[in-house]
C-alpha positions as CSV (number, residue, x, y, z in Angstrom):
1,X,-15.2,-11.3,-14.4
2,X,-16.3,-12.5,-11.0
3,X,-15.2,-10.3,-8.1
4,X,-13.1,-12.1,-5.5
5,X,-13.3,-11.8,-1.7
6,X,-10.3,-9.4,-1.5
7,X,-11.8,-7.2,-4.2
8,X,-15.0,-6.8,-2.3
9,X,-13.2,-6.1,1.0
10,X,-10.8,-3.5,-0.6
11,X,-13.7,-2.0,-2.5
12,X,-15.6,-1.5,0.8
13,X,-12.5,0.0,2.4
14,X,-12.1,2.4,-0.6
15,X,-15.8,3.4,-0.3
16,X,-15.3,4.2,3.4
17,X,-12.2,6.2,2.7
18,X,-13.8,8.2,-0.1
19,X,-16.8,9.1,2.1
20,X,-14.7,10.0,5.1
21,X,-11.9,11.7,3.2
22,X,-14.3,13.9,1.3
23,X,-15.9,15.0,4.5
24,X,-12.5,15.8,6.1
25,X,-11.2,17.5,3.0
26,X,-14.3,19.7,2.8
27,X,-14.0,20.6,6.5
28,X,-10.3,21.6,5.9
29,X,-11.2,23.6,2.8
30,X,-9.0,21.4,0.6
31,X,-5.9,22.2,2.6
32,X,-3.5,19.8,4.2
33,X,-5.0,18.5,7.4
34,X,-1.7,18.6,9.3
35,X,-0.9,22.3,9.5
36,X,2.3,21.8,11.4
37,X,4.2,21.0,8.2
38,X,5.2,23.3,5.3
39,X,4.7,22.1,1.7
40,X,7.8,21.5,-0.3
41,X,8.4,20.8,-4.0
42,X,10.8,18.0,-4.9
43,X,13.0,18.0,-8.0
44,X,15.8,15.7,-9.2
45,X,18.4,18.3,-8.1
46,X,17.5,17.8,-4.5
47,X,19.1,15.2,-2.3
48,X,18.1,11.6,-2.6
49,X,16.2,11.6,0.6
50,X,13.7,14.5,-0.1
51,X,10.1,13.9,-0.8
52,X,8.5,13.6,-4.2
53,X,6.7,16.5,-6.0
54,X,3.8,17.9,-4.0
55,X,5.2,16.2,-0.8
56,X,4.9,18.1,2.5
57,X,8.4,18.3,4.0
58,X,8.4,18.5,7.8
59,X,10.8,21.2,9.0
60,X,12.9,20.8,12.1
61,X,10.8,21.5,15.1
62,X,7.6,21.5,13.1
63,X,6.8,17.8,12.8
64,X,3.5,17.0,14.5
65,X,3.5,14.6,17.5
66,X,1.1,12.4,15.5
67,X,3.7,12.1,12.7
68,X,6.5,11.3,15.2
69,X,4.3,8.6,16.7
70,X,4.1,6.8,13.4
71,X,7.6,7.0,12.1
72,X,10.4,4.7,13.3
73,X,13.4,6.9,12.5
74,X,14.7,4.3,9.9
75,X,13.0,5.7,6.8
76,X,10.0,3.5,7.2
77,X,6.8,3.6,9.3
78,X,5.2,1.7,12.1
79,X,1.7,2.8,11.1
80,X,-1.2,0.4,10.4
81,X,-4.1,0.9,8.1
82,X,-7.3,1.1,10.1
83,X,-5.0,0.3,13.1
84,X,-4.7,-3.2,11.8
85,X,-3.0,-3.9,8.5
86,X,0.8,-3.2,8.1
87,X,1.5,0.2,6.5
88,X,5.2,0.2,7.0
89,X,6.3,1.5,3.6
90,X,4.1,4.7,3.7
91,X,5.7,8.0,4.8
92,X,3.6,11.1,5.6
93,X,5.0,14.6,5.8
94,X,8.4,13.2,5.0
95,X,11.3,15.6,4.8
96,X,14.8,14.4,4.1
97,X,14.9,10.6,4.4
98,X,17.7,8.4,3.3
99,X,17.3,5.9,0.5
100,X,16.7,2.3,1.7
101,X,19.4,-0.3,1.2
102,X,18.6,-3.6,-0.3
103,X,18.8,-5.2,3.1
104,X,16.3,-2.7,4.5
105,X,13.9,-3.3,1.6
106,X,13.9,-7.1,2.2
107,X,13.7,-6.6,6.0
108,X,10.7,-4.3,5.9
109,X,8.8,-6.4,3.3
110,X,9.4,-9.5,5.4
111,X,8.2,-7.7,8.5
112,X,5.0,-6.7,6.6
113,X,4.4,-10.1,4.9
114,X,4.7,-12.1,8.1
115,X,3.1,-9.7,10.5
116,X,0.8,-11.4,13.0
117,X,-2.2,-9.7,11.4
118,X,-1.6,-11.4,8.0
119,X,-2.4,-14.9,9.3
120,X,-6.0,-14.2,10.3
121,X,-6.4,-11.9,7.2
122,X,-5.6,-14.6,4.8
123,X,-7.6,-17.1,6.8
124,X,-10.7,-14.8,6.4
125,X,-10.0,-14.4,2.6
126,X,-9.6,-18.2,2.3
127,X,-12.9,-18.7,4.1
128,X,-14.8,-16.4,1.8
129,X,-13.1,-18.0,-1.2
130,X,-14.2,-21.4,0.1
131,X,-17.8,-20.2,0.5
132,X,-17.8,-18.8,-3.0
133,X,-16.2,-22.1,-4.3
134,X,-13.7,-20.0,-6.3
135,X,-11.1,-22.0,-8.1
136,X,-13.2,-25.2,-7.7
137,X,-10.1,-27.3,-8.4
138,X,-9.1,-26.9,-4.8
139,X,-12.3,-28.8,-3.7
140,X,-14.1,-28.3,-0.4
141,X,-13.6,-29.5,3.1
142,X,-10.6,-29.0,5.3
143,X,-8.2,-29.9,2.4
144,X,-9.8,-27.4,0.1
145,X,-9.6,-24.7,2.7
146,X,-6.0,-25.4,3.5
147,X,-5.1,-25.1,-0.2
148,X,-6.9,-21.8,-0.6
149,X,-5.3,-20.5,2.6
150,X,-1.8,-21.5,1.4
151,X,-2.4,-20.1,-2.1
152,X,-3.7,-16.7,-0.8
153,X,-0.8,-16.4,1.6
154,X,1.7,-17.3,-1.1
155,X,0.1,-15.0,-3.7
156,X,0.4,-12.0,-1.4
157,X,3.9,-12.8,-0.1
158,X,5.3,-13.4,-3.6
159,X,3.8,-10.2,-4.9
160,X,5.0,-8.2,-2.0
161,X,8.6,-9.4,-2.3
162,X,8.8,-9.0,-6.0
163,X,7.3,-5.5,-6.2
164,X,8.8,-4.0,-3.0
165,X,12.1,-5.8,-2.4
166,X,13.5,-7.9,-5.3
167,X,13.0,-5.6,-8.2
168,X,13.4,-2.4,-6.3
169,X,16.8,-3.7,-5.1
170,X,17.8,-4.7,-8.7
171,X,16.5,-1.6,-10.4
172,X,17.3,0.8,-7.5
173,X,13.7,2.0,-7.1
174,X,12.2,3.2,-3.8
175,X,9.3,1.0,-2.8
176,X,7.9,3.5,-0.3
177,X,4.8,5.6,-0.9
178,X,5.2,9.2,0.0
179,X,1.8,10.7,1.0
180,X,1.0,14.0,-0.7
181,X,-1.4,15.4,1.9
182,X,-1.9,18.5,-0.3
183,X,-4.7,19.7,-2.4
184,X,-8.3,18.6,-2.9
185,X,-9.7,15.1,-2.9
186,X,-9.4,14.4,-6.7
187,X,-5.9,16.0,-6.9
188,X,-4.7,13.7,-4.1
189,X,-6.5,10.7,-5.6
190,X,-4.8,11.3,-9.0
191,X,-1.4,11.6,-7.3
192,X,-1.9,8.3,-5.4
193,X,-3.0,6.4,-8.5
194,X,-0.1,7.8,-10.5
195,X,2.3,6.2,-8.1
196,X,1.4,2.9,-9.7
197,X,3.1,4.0,-12.9
198,X,5.7,6.5,-11.5
199,X,8.1,5.8,-8.7
200,X,11.0,7.4,-7.0
201,X,14.5,6.1,-7.5
202,X,17.1,5.6,-4.8
203,X,19.1,8.5,-6.3
204,X,16.2,10.9,-6.0
205,X,14.9,10.8,-9.6
206,X,11.6,9.7,-11.0
207,X,11.0,6.9,-13.5
208,X,8.4,4.4,-14.7
209,X,7.4,2.0,-11.9
210,X,8.9,-1.2,-13.4
211,X,8.8,-2.9,-9.9
212,X,5.0,-2.6,-9.7
213,X,4.0,-3.3,-13.3
214,X,6.6,-6.0,-14.1
215,X,6.8,-7.4,-10.6
216,X,3.0,-8.0,-10.3
217,X,3.1,-9.6,-13.8
218,X,5.9,-11.9,-12.6
219,X,4.0,-12.7,-9.4
220,X,0.9,-13.6,-11.4
221,X,2.8,-15.9,-13.7
222,X,4.6,-17.6,-10.9
223,X,1.5,-18.3,-8.8
224,X,-0.8,-19.2,-11.6
225,X,1.6,-21.8,-13.2
226,X,3.0,-23.3,-10.0
227,X,0.4,-24.1,-7.4
228,X,-3.0,-22.9,-8.6
229,X,-5.5,-25.5,-10.1
230,X,-4.5,-26.8,-13.5
231,X,-7.7,-25.6,-15.1
232,X,-6.8,-22.0,-14.2
233,X,-3.3,-22.2,-15.6
234,X,-4.0,-20.2,-18.8
235,X,-2.5,-17.0,-20.2
236,X,-5.9,-15.2,-20.1
237,X,-6.3,-16.0,-16.4
238,X,-2.7,-14.9,-15.7
239,X,-3.4,-11.6,-17.4
240,X,-6.6,-11.2,-15.4
241,X,-4.8,-11.9,-12.2
242,X,-2.1,-9.4,-13.2
243,X,-4.6,-6.6,-14.0
244,X,-6.6,-7.3,-10.9
245,X,-3.5,-7.2,-8.7
246,X,-2.5,-3.8,-10.1
247,X,-6.1,-2.6,-9.5
248,X,-5.9,-3.8,-5.9
249,X,-2.6,-2.0,-5.4
250,X,-4.1,1.2,-6.8
251,X,-7.0,1.0,-4.4
252,X,-4.6,0.4,-1.5
253,X,-2.4,3.4,-2.4
254,X,-5.5,5.6,-2.5
255,X,-6.4,4.3,1.0
256,X,-2.9,5.0,2.2
257,X,-3.1,8.6,0.9
258,X,-6.1,9.4,3.0
259,X,-5.7,7.2,6.0
260,X,-3.5,9.7,7.9
261,X,-6.3,12.3,7.6
262,X,-8.8,9.8,8.9
263,X,-6.5,8.7,11.7
264,X,-5.9,12.3,12.8
265,X,-9.7,13.0,12.7
266,X,-10.4,10.0,14.8
267,X,-7.7,10.9,17.3
268,X,-8.9,14.5,17.4
269,X,-12.5,13.4,18.1
270,X,-11.3,11.1,20.9
271,X,-9.2,13.9,22.5
272,X,-12.2,16.3,22.4
273,X,-14.4,13.6,24.0
274,X,-12.1,13.2,27.0
275,X,-13.1,15.1,30.1
């Protein structure tokens, strides 16, 4: 299978995160990098707003300033991956947070999907796709580029809404990712990848992540059979797109797990360099 532009870019991001996170984790001795929070175990008996198992719960008066700077007080985040890409559904060191309403789920997904960064992001992906002549049915030139840009934007938006808003609202699943921040590199990586298959419910329980697995499959089917080139409208291609999308999401979640550590490390280094 030929690797797409987004696969190469996300793979490069993952490689960077693995290298940096390993160094940070080794420096911290495998302990949580934010020592201002106390670890807390989650169980179905706890309230609906508490963090998942292994989650660090911030106690009153103990939340770090860095954590405060990246939470918006509405159960979502204002953080950005690498200071650029929207990361609004990731919570770090989350204590008791309320379940999101259906309206909130749609609002935050719309905010992420139509963020100002998304437009140049998809423009870059479309440009690389054009250079590779992927999905040749789109052709070349300005028309071919416009089709690739529209398809890339539509693919991402449809998948975002189905996996993080539509199905989570219907199935009452929580679309947020609760960062673990506890344990060694491989433990945290395993936790992050497991979130593809296990999710938190609005009532505080845990269940199979239907929103991610079924939602990404629905998105792959809708996009493949509606506006992609006719030659690519096959069941095998749809399955390939589905599997690739789930793989992308797994990579992204791993990046989300370690990004707060990297961000704090960068911030700490900048503070130390100030006179």
